[in-house]
N, C-alpha and C positions, 0 to 999 in steps of 0.2 A: 536388327534382331527379328527374326522368324523362324518356323520353331524347323523349318529343313535345314538353316543353318545349326542350329542346336543340336539334331540327329547328327548331324555329323560332326559338331565337335564332340558329345560324348560315344558316338562309337572309334575314333580318332583316340578319345582319352581312355577307353578299354583297351583297342587294341595296342597300345602305343606304336600306329602306325600308320601313314596316310596311307600305304598300297594293299594292306592286309582290311582296313577302313572301307576303299571303295570298291576289293574282291564282295567283299560282306553286302553291302549295301546293290552291289551290280550298277556302282557310277564309277564312270573314269574318274583315275587319280586327279587328274589336272581340276577338275571340277571339285574334288575334296578342297584341295591345296587353294584353290580361289576364295570359296567359303569361307573359311578359315580365317585367309588373309581376309576378307572383308569385315568380318565380325572383330578380328582384333582392331582394322582402322576403325569400327565404331563405334568399339569400345575404349579406344587410343591405350590399350595394355596388349603387353605379350600372354599370350594363354599357355603356350606349349615352348619349351628348352627344346629346340634343335640341333645343340650344339653335339652331342654326343650320335651314335650312327642311331638310337631309339629317340623317342617324342616323347619326351615326358611333361607333364603340367607343370607350370610354374604357381607359385602360391595362389595368385590372383587367379589362374584357372582353376585351380581348386575349390575355391570359393564359387563361382560362376557355375562350376560343375554339378553341386550340390543344387543351384536352381533348378539349372536344366532339367537334371533327372525328374525336380517336382513338376514342371513344368510339361513333359511330354508324359507325365507318368497320369495330370489332369486332361492333357489331349486325348489319351487312350482312354482314360472314363467318360469322358465327354463321348467318345465315337462310340461305346459299348453301350452307353445310356441311350443315343439318337437312335441306336439299329434297334433295342430293347423296345423303343417309343413305339419305332417303325413298324415292328413286328407286333406288334401288342401284345408284349412280354413286360410291358410296363405303362403306368398311367392311371389316371381317376375320371371318371365318370358323374357327375352331379346331374341327379333327376328330379326334377320336380313335379309331384301328380298330383291332380286335383281328388278331391277327398271324395266325388262322385265315383270316381272311377274306383279308389282304393288300392292300395299297395299289395295286398293280400290277392287280388285278384291279377294283378301283373306277376307273382311271383313266378309260377311258371316260364314266364318269358323271359325273366331275368337268370333262372338255374340253368334255362338253356344256353341264353349269352356265355354265361360264367365258366359252363362247361366245356365252350370254345376256346375261351380267356382266360384261364384259372389267376391269371397274375393278377388282372385289373383289378384297382378297387372301384367299388359302385357304391356308392352314396344316394338314397333315395329318401325324398323329402314330401309327405303328404300333406298339403294346406291349402284354404279353399282357392279358386280359381284366380281371385284377385292377385293375390297373396305372392301366389307362383310368379303372374307375370312382374310383380314387386324386384322379388328376389334375382331374377332372369335382369333383371335393369341394372340390379344394386352388383351382380357380379359373384351374389352367393351360390349359383348354380348355374350349368352351362347351359342349361335348354329344360325344357319342360312341355309335359302335352298340356293341351288346354283347349277348353270348351268354345266354339266360336273361330272366328279368324279374323277378329279386330285387330288390325296393326297401329303401329303411333311412330311418332319419330323416333324410337328408340327400339321398337322389338319389330320385328320381322316374324310373321306367321304363315307357313306351308301346310297348305290342308292334308290330313292324313286319312281320314277315312269319316264316312257318316253313320252317325247311331241313332238310334230313337230310346225318347223320353217315354218313362213308362207309370202309372200308377203301383206304388208299391204297400203294401196291406198287411195286417195279420193273417193267418191261414183262416180265421172263423170271422175273418170281419164278414158284414154283410156284402160288401163290393168283393169281394175276393172269388165269387162263382158268377161272374159278371162276363160277360165276352169283351165288352170295351166299356170305360166308362168318361164320361166328358169332364172335362176341370168345373165345369159350373159344380157339379157334382161334388168332385175332388174337394171345392173350397168350404163344400158344410162340413167338411172333419177337421178335426187341430190335428196340426202339420209339424211335422218333424224334419226341422231342414238342416244345411251346409251351415255355418256361420264362413262368412266374408266367401258366399260362394253367386253372385250377382245372377250368374245365369242360372242357378236352379231358381233362386229367388222372383226373377222378372220374369219366368213362363208363369208364376202365380198373382204376381201385380199387375203383368196385363188383361189374365181368365177377369180377376179382380175385375179388371177396369171395365170391359165387356158385360160382366155379369153382373156388376153392382155388388157384389160381395166382397167384403175386406179379408183377405187371409188372418186365421186363427194361426197364429203362430206358438207353439204349443211348447218347444222344444228347439233350440239349437245347439252342433254338435260338430267339431270339424276330425270326428274320428267315425270312419267308416263302419268298422265295428257295433261301436255303440247305435248309432243312428238304426240299422238295421235290426240291432235287439229290442229299440225301444218300439219300433214298429211290431216286429214280432210278439211282443210283450199286450198288444192291442194299445198303448198310449198315443197313436195316431197315426195319421197316414204319409207319405212323401211319395217324391218321383226319383227313378233311378235311372240308368242306363241300361238299356233291355241285356246287353251281353255282360252286364256282371252283377245284375239284381236275381237270379234265379236258381242258385246252390243253394241257399242256406234252408233250414229246416224250418216250419212257423211262418213262414212267407210267402205272398201268393203276387205274383206280377201280373196286372191289368192293363191290355194297350188303352192308349187315349184315344178319344173321338173328338175332332181330329185328330191324327197323328200329329207328334210335333218331333219333326226331325233337330239331330244333335250333331254340331259339328267339329269335330277334333281335329285339331292340327299341332303342330309343333314350333314350336315357339322358341323365337335364341337374339340374341343382342344383332343390330346392325351392322354389318362391316366389322364382323368378330368372327376371328378364323378359328372354328371350330377345332379342339384338339382331335389328333387322329383318332385315337378310343370315342369319344363321341361321334364323330361319323361312320365310326364302323358301326356302331350301336343303332344310330338313325339305319343305315341303310341294311343292318338283321331287320329290324321292325319293319321294314318297309316290307323285306323279305317276304317275314314270315306272316304279312297279311295278304301279301299276294296269293302266297300258297293257301291260306285261309285255314292253317293248323292249331291255330290260337283261340283261346277263349274271346279274347278281346276285341279284333276284327268281327265285324258284322256285314257291311256291307263294303268291301275294299272297291278302293279306285281305279281306274283300268291301267291309268298311268304311276307308277313307284320309280323309287330314284335308281337309277341305274349304280348295276353292285359293282361298285368303284373303291379304291381307298382315296380318293380325293375328298380333303374336305369339302363339308355342305355348300360351304360360301363359294365356292369355285365350279358347284354343280349349273349347270342349265335345266332348272327344272319345269317341264312341260306345262306344268297348270300354275306357274308363278305369274 
């Protein structure tokens, strides 16, 4: 039993004629008759009474008709849904963003993408960098923007762009008017850091080893807005990304000396076929970086994802 035989069966039942069914389906009548005969042989039941001039269903045929109509209806519904997924008229994107980027900084980009694909559902989770890696590996999100390019047996990280870490202090802080500040000098301040963000913490730990000054961590939080508010209130200093740290009143950013580059990448599970909607968003993100139109990109890479609807896992990326 297959969908073609069921389609022929339903049409013959509706028209009470093999000839009319063949005309409507644009199929030769012998093909219709042969398909119905094979269906009856397969079921070992007579489905049509052919004794009169018209063709009518037997009682067994009436039972099959209800199932056949339901099955064909489900086939049609499946085709419609697959077409909607292909056209990005349906689907879900689950993104993880590290707290140091902040979902608010990502909002304009999400808004622009949502205008292009209003029917897609987008979920954004803001967490520490390490927790985002965990969420990807546990299949709770599809992909995440990650700090660093460290891969492992479960996780693939594709380089996205290079940003720069900067010191972040209150506007009336003694360091606020400096042209640059060393990590050693910053270590003298009480620090406000993101919880579960090994990348940010390691910058201070490495600087502490070199200078012999242990970091004085006054506050930890995973909330981007709270961290910036605490800094603006003069409760301590922090380091953020230059592209997402200079828009609030009450804050000043000071370049680090020497500069501390921060690599951002797209992390997803190895051997994972990204949903069509996710692949489209990643392609959109890469194009926006290339165009330098959004606040997030700072130093775009020379080579980007090709503008294609292929899933990311099937692309041959020049920097992989």
